[in-house]
C-alpha positions in Angstrom: 19.0 111.8 156.6 21.8 110.7 158.8 21.3 107.2 160.2 21.4 107.1 164.0 22.8 104.0 165.7 21.8 102.7 169.1 23.2 100.1 171.5 21.7 98.3 174.5 23.3 99.4 177.8 23.2 96.5 180.2 23.8 98.6 183.2 20.9 101.0 182.6 18.9 98.4 180.8 18.1 101.0 178.2 18.8 101.7 174.5 21.2 104.5 174.2 22.5 106.5 171.3 25.9 105.3 170.0 28.4 108.1 170.0 31.8 107.5 168.1 34.8 109.6 169.2 36.9 111.6 166.8 39.9 109.4 167.5 38.1 106.3 166.4 36.8 108.0 163.3 40.3 109.1 162.4 41.7 105.6 162.9 39.0 104.1 160.8 39.6 106.5 158.0 43.4 105.9 158.1 42.8 102.1 158.1 40.5 102.4 155.1 43.0 104.6 153.2 45.9 102.2 154.0 44.0 99.2 152.9 43.0 101.0 149.7 46.7 102.0 149.0 47.9 98.4 149.6 45.2 97.0 147.4 46.0 99.5 144.7 49.7 98.7 144.9 49.1 95.0 144.6 46.8 95.6 141.6 49.3 97.9 139.9 52.1 95.5 140.5 50.1 92.7 139.0 49.1 94.8 136.1 52.7 96.1 135.4 54.0 92.6 135.6 51.6 91.0 133.2 50.4 93.9 131.1 52.7 96.4 129.4 51.7 100.0 129.1 51.6 101.8 125.7 54.8 103.5 126.4 56.5 100.3 127.5 55.2 98.6 124.3 56.7 101.4 122.2 60.0 101.2 124.1 60.1 97.4 123.7 59.4 97.7 120.0 62.3 100.2 119.7 64.6 97.8 121.8 63.7 94.9 119.6 64.5 96.9 116.5 67.8 98.0 118.0 68.7 94.4 118.8 67.9 93.3 115.2 70.1 96.1 113.8 72.8 95.3 116.3 72.8 91.6 115.3 72.8 92.6 111.6 75.8 94.9 112.3 77.6 92.2 114.2 77.0 89.8 111.3 78.4 92.3 108.8 81.4 93.0 110.9 82.1 89.3 111.3 81.8 88.9 107.5 84.3 91.7 107.0 86.6 90.1 109.6 86.4 86.7 107.8 87.3 88.3 104.5 90.1 90.3 106.1 91.4 87.2 107.7 91.5 85.4 104.4 93.4 88.4 102.9 95.9 88.3 105.8 96.5 84.6 105.3 97.1 85.2 101.6 99.4 88.1 102.5 101.4 85.9 104.9 101.4 82.7 103.0 101.8 84.0 99.4 102.8 87.6 99.0 105.3 87.8 101.9 106.7 84.4 101.0 107.3 85.4 97.4 109.2 88.5 98.5 111.0 86.8 101.3 109.5 88.9 104.0 108.7 87.7 107.5 105.0 87.0 108.2 103.1 89.4 110.5 102.0 87.7 113.8 98.3 87.7 114.4 98.7 89.4 117.8 100.4 92.3 116.0 97.5 92.5 113.5 94.9 92.5 116.3 96.5 95.0 118.7 95.2 92.6 121.5 96.6 94.6 124.4 94.9 97.8 123.2 91.6 95.9 122.7 91.7 94.4 126.2 92.4 97.8 127.8 89.6 99.4 126.0 87.2 96.6 126.9 88.1 97.0 130.6 87.3 100.7 130.4 83.9 100.1 128.8 82.7 97.8 131.6 81.6 100.8 133.7 79.3 102.1 131.0 75.6 101.4 130.5 74.8 98.4 128.4 78.5 97.6 128.8 78.2 94.1 127.3 77.0 95.3 123.9 79.2 98.4 123.9 82.3 96.4 124.8 81.8 93.6 122.4 81.0 96.0 119.5 83.9 98.3 120.4 86.4 95.4 120.7 85.3 93.9 117.4 85.6 97.3 115.6 88.9 98.0 117.3 90.3 94.6 116.1 89.1 95.2 112.5 90.6 98.7 112.6 93.9 97.4 113.8 93.9 94.6 111.3 93.2 97.0 108.4 96.0 99.4 109.5 98.4 96.4 109.8 97.3 95.2 106.4 97.8 98.6 104.8 101.3 98.8 106.3 102.0 95.3 105.0 100.9 96.2 101.5 103.1 99.4 101.6 106.0 97.1 102.5 105.1 94.6 99.8 104.9 97.5 97.3 108.5 98.5 98.1 109.5 94.8 97.9 107.8 94.5 94.5 109.8 97.5 93.2 113.0 96.2 94.7 112.2 92.7 93.3 111.6 94.2 89.8 115.1 95.8 90.1 116.5 92.5 91.3 114.9 90.5 88.5 116.2 93.0 85.9 119.7 92.7 87.4 120.1 89.0 87.8 121.7 87.3 84.7 118.9 85.8 82.7 119.8 85.5 79.0 122.6 84.1 77.0 125.5 86.5 76.2 125.5 85.5 72.5 122.4 85.1 70.3 121.8 81.4 70.4 118.2 80.6 69.5 119.2 77.5 67.6 121.4 76.3 70.5 124.4 75.7 68.2 126.9 78.0 69.8 127.5 76.0 73.1 131.0 74.7 72.7 132.0 73.7 76.3 130.2 73.5 79.6 130.9 74.2 83.2 133.1 71.8 85.3 136.1 69.6 84.5 137.0 69.6 80.8 140.0 68.8 78.6 142.3 71.8 78.4 142.9 72.6 74.7 146.5 73.5 75.3 147.7 71.2 78.1 145.5 68.3 77.0 144.6 67.3 80.5 141.5 67.6 82.7 141.1 71.1 84.2 138.3 72.9 85.9 136.4 75.1 83.5 134.6 77.9 85.4 132.2 79.0 82.7 130.5 78.3 79.4 132.1 78.7 76.0 129.9 80.1 73.2 131.6 79.5 69.8 130.7 82.2 67.3 132.3 84.0 64.4 134.6 86.9 65.2 132.6 90.2 65.5 129.5 88.5 66.8 127.9 90.9 69.4 128.2 90.0 73.1 125.3 91.1 75.3 125.0 92.1 79.0 122.8 89.4 80.6 121.4 91.7 83.3 121.3 95.3 84.4 124.4 96.5 86.2 127.6 98.6 86.2 130.8 97.7 84.4 133.3 96.9 87.1 136.2 96.0 84.8 137.0 96.4 81.1 140.6 95.1 80.6 142.7 94.7 77.5 145.0 91.7 77.8 146.8 89.2 75.7 146.8 86.5 78.4 144.2 84.7 80.5 140.7 86.0 79.6 142.2 88.4 77.0 140.0 91.4 76.4 137.3 90.9 78.9 134.5 92.7 80.7 133.1 92.2 84.3 129.7 93.5 85.1 128.6 94.0 88.7 124.8 93.4 88.9 124.3 93.8 92.6 122.4 91.4 94.9 125.7 89.4 95.0 125.9 88.8 91.3 128.7 89.5 88.8 129.3 88.2 85.2 132.4 87.9 83.1 132.7 88.0 79.3 136.2 86.9 78.0 138.3 86.7 74.9 136.6 89.7 73.2 137.9 91.0 69.9 137.0 94.5 71.0 135.1 96.1 73.9 132.4 98.7 73.6 132.1 99.7 77.3 134.3 101.2 79.9 134.6 100.7 83.7 131.9 102.6 85.7 129.4 102.6 82.8 125.9 101.5 83.6 124.4 98.9 81.3 121.1 97.2 80.8 120.2 93.6 79.9 120.7 93.3 76.1 123.2 96.1 75.7 126.2 95.2 73.6 129.4 95.0 75.7 131.8 94.0 72.9 132.3 91.5 70.1 133.4 87.9 70.0 137.2 87.3 69.5 140.0 85.0 70.4 142.3 87.1 72.6 144.2 85.7 75.6 144.4 82.0 76.2 142.1 80.9 73.4 142.1 78.4 70.6 139.3 79.9 68.5 136.8 82.7 68.4 134.4 82.4 71.3 132.9 84.1 74.3 133.9 82.6 77.7 131.0 83.5 80.1 131.0 83.2 83.9 128.4 83.9 86.5 129.7 84.7 90.0 127.4 84.6 93.0 128.7 86.0 96.3 132.3 85.4 95.2 131.7 81.8 93.9 131.6 80.8 90.3 128.4 78.9 89.5 127.1 77.1 86.4 125.8 79.8 84.0 123.4 77.3 82.3 120.9 77.9 85.1 120.7 81.6 84.3 119.1 81.5 80.9 115.5 81.4 82.0 114.4 84.5 80.2 115.1 83.5 76.6 114.6 79.7 76.6 111.6 77.4 76.6 111.6 74.4 78.9 112.5 72.1 76.0 115.3 74.4 74.9 116.7 74.6 78.4 116.7 70.8 78.8 118.6 70.5 75.5 121.0 73.2 76.5 121.8 71.5 79.8 122.5 68.2 78.1 124.9 69.9 75.7 126.7 71.8 78.4 127.2 68.7 80.4 128.9 66.8 77.6 132.6 66.2 78.4 134.1 67.9 75.4 137.2 70.0 75.1 137.0 73.7 76.2 138.2 76.6 74.0 140.4 78.1 76.7 
């Protein structure tokens, strides 16, 4: 049963029935609804702020997992970069030094300009900080790997070239001399056997019986094979490349001819006493970039350290030369 409300009318001095207009009813309803909405909004705001929904909890769990995986990935990439940096330092400080190649600057390995441009473009993307940092790191590692691959290709070529150079540079004695008894005269000023005065001797004399084989001391091409009764007599000049030449004088007979390719250890001819000579021997010279240098420092392939030291002392003795 609907409750009826009355009010006391002071003018008529009677209780009269209270009648509420439609406008007032509508305003009351709207006020209640507004208050309910505001109260609900406040409650929901409070709830969302301090209490996560099941969906939010699932998303947060996924986000935490992504962060852990991202941090693990960052750690692995940094580890790879550390190892790559150590390899680059070894490349610059050892490999490229050995093969006389210029070190590669770090800016070239990084490709820094490219990395900066890419990072700038990524700033407009969502989660730009994570994307940019990861992309820059990956880009740097990629550039470093490409640069290192290029460096190794270059070093591989240098190794092959170095092998050819090491095979070409004079490195053994021209006459078998394991017992070190065949050195007769060294490099420098010596007493001339004919003029009996100090003259410059531009090579080493290896005394040996006539017919003893004379060997090429490095790979090369015979530049000259001359028959002569004066000076060096029958002699051979081998052009090794890389600025090196060797001369073998006073041969009894030659086995090679000009233009012929020879390898270290090939027989060039045999010991004799042709030309200006006072006895059977091989006069041996090493010429580097047009300058005659002491051959004693080019026997590193067939002497021990002790033998080399003994040979140096013998070569420096101020004895008389054979030519």
